[in-house]
C-alpha positions in Angstrom: 167.2 -9.5 28.8 163.6 -9.4 30.0 161.3 -6.5 29.6 159.0 -5.6 32.4 155.9 -3.4 31.9 157.1 -1.1 34.7 160.7 -0.4 33.5 161.6 0.8 30.1 164.3 -1.0 28.2 167.8 0.3 28.3 168.5 2.2 25.1 172.1 1.1 25.0 171.3 -2.6 24.9 168.7 -2.4 22.1 170.0 0.2 19.6 173.5 0.5 18.3 175.1 3.7 19.4 175.1 6.4 16.9 177.9 8.9 17.0 176.5 12.4 16.6 178.5 14.8 14.5 178.3 18.6 14.2 177.7 20.4 10.9 181.2 19.9 9.7 180.9 16.1 10.2 183.4 15.9 13.0 182.7 14.3 16.4 181.9 16.5 19.3 184.6 17.4 21.7 184.9 14.7 24.4 184.2 11.9 22.0 180.8 11.0 23.5 178.1 9.5 21.4 174.4 10.0 21.8 171.6 7.8 20.6 169.5 9.2 17.8 166.0 10.0 19.2 164.5 9.2 15.8 165.9 5.6 15.9 164.9 4.9 19.4 162.5 2.1 19.6 159.1 2.8 21.1 158.8 2.2 24.8 156.3 -0.4 25.8 153.0 1.1 26.9 153.9 4.5 25.4 151.5 5.1 22.5 150.3 8.5 21.5 150.2 11.1 24.2 146.7 12.1 25.3 145.7 15.5 24.0 146.3 18.1 26.6 143.3 20.4 27.3 143.8 23.9 25.9 145.6 26.1 28.4 143.8 29.1 29.7 145.1 32.4 28.5 145.2 33.6 32.1 148.6 32.8 33.5 149.7 33.0 37.0 151.6 36.2 36.2 148.5 37.8 34.8 146.5 36.8 37.9 149.2 38.3 40.2 149.3 41.4 38.1 145.5 41.7 38.3 145.5 41.3 42.1 148.3 43.9 42.4 146.4 46.4 40.2 143.2 45.8 42.2 145.1 46.4 45.4 146.6 49.6 44.1 143.2 50.8 42.9 141.5 50.0 46.2 144.3 51.6 48.2 144.0 54.8 46.1 140.2 55.0 46.0 139.8 56.3 49.6 142.4 59.1 49.4 141.1 60.2 46.0 137.6 60.3 47.4 138.8 62.4 50.4 140.7 64.7 48.1 137.6 65.4 46.0 135.5 65.9 49.1 138.0 68.4 50.5 138.2 70.3 47.2 134.4 70.5 47.2 134.4 71.8 50.7 137.1 74.3 49.9 135.0 75.6 47.0 132.0 75.9 49.2 133.9 77.8 51.9 135.3 80.2 49.3 131.8 80.9 47.9 130.6 81.4 51.5 133.6 83.7 52.1 132.6 85.8 49.0 129.0 86.0 50.2 130.1 87.1 53.6 132.5 89.7 52.1 129.5 91.1 50.0 127.3 91.2 53.1 130.1 93.0 55.0 130.4 95.6 52.3 126.7 96.2 52.4 126.7 96.5 56.2 129.6 98.9 56.1 127.8 101.1 53.6 124.7 101.0 55.8 126.8 102.0 58.8 128.1 105.0 57.0 124.5 106.1 56.1 123.5 105.6 59.8 126.4 107.8 60.9 125.1 110.7 58.8 122.6 113.0 60.6 120.7 113.8 57.5 119.9 110.2 56.8 118.8 109.5 60.4 116.5 112.6 60.3 115.0 111.4 57.0 114.3 107.9 58.4 112.7 109.4 61.5 110.3 111.5 59.5 109.4 108.7 57.0 109.1 105.7 59.3 108.4 107.1 62.8 106.4 110.2 61.6 108.5 112.5 63.7 108.6 116.2 62.9 111.6 118.5 63.4 110.8 121.3 66.0 110.9 124.2 63.4 108.5 122.5 61.0 104.7 122.0 61.1 103.8 118.4 60.1 100.3 117.1 59.2 99.2 113.5 59.4 96.3 112.2 57.3 94.3 109.7 59.3 91.9 108.0 56.9 93.9 107.9 53.8 92.1 106.1 50.9 93.8 102.8 49.8 95.8 103.0 46.6 94.0 101.7 43.6 94.5 98.0 43.1 96.1 96.8 39.9 93.7 94.8 37.8 94.8 91.3 37.3 93.4 89.0 34.7 90.3 87.6 36.4 92.0 87.1 39.7 89.9 88.5 42.5 91.4 88.0 45.9 89.5 85.5 48.0 88.2 83.6 44.9 88.9 79.9 45.0 91.0 78.4 42.2 88.2 76.2 40.9 85.8 79.2 40.4 88.5 81.1 38.5 89.1 78.0 36.3 85.3 77.7 35.6 85.1 81.4 34.9 88.0 81.1 32.3 86.2 78.2 30.7 82.9 80.2 30.4 84.9 83.2 29.0 86.5 81.0 26.4 83.1 79.6 25.5 81.7 83.1 24.9 84.6 84.1 22.6 83.6 84.1 18.9 84.9 81.2 16.9 86.7 81.7 13.6 
């Protein structure tokens, strides 16, 4: 028998057949024998196997799972954003409705006042200087202006830089402790 580098030798011709037995020492059913892998002679050209590079922890299942999770997240992002925008719009509309309800209550109260004759006569006298026919009314033509409230160094028409410089002078005149 000749050995070629391309074809491994036939195990049956090189090694005697070893009959495998089970734990009890009896032959397996069917009476077949298997060669013992420990007694098998080395195949030509088959030395040590080259070390396989360390496998990545990212398996194909994990990659598919990541893609599916990203797809789910992306498909849910738009509806969630729209939901939040609609909730915000609903809150704004409810606040606007409350403001309109308050304004409506104020206007209804003003309408009740305007429907009363006493209020209308009072407004005519105060704002339009009208006088009821039975009364004598007097109008003061050159009324003196009301006294102006004194503000802290703030004269109307004084520029800001002059007020600033005046406050610096006033602080300089203050006695030091």
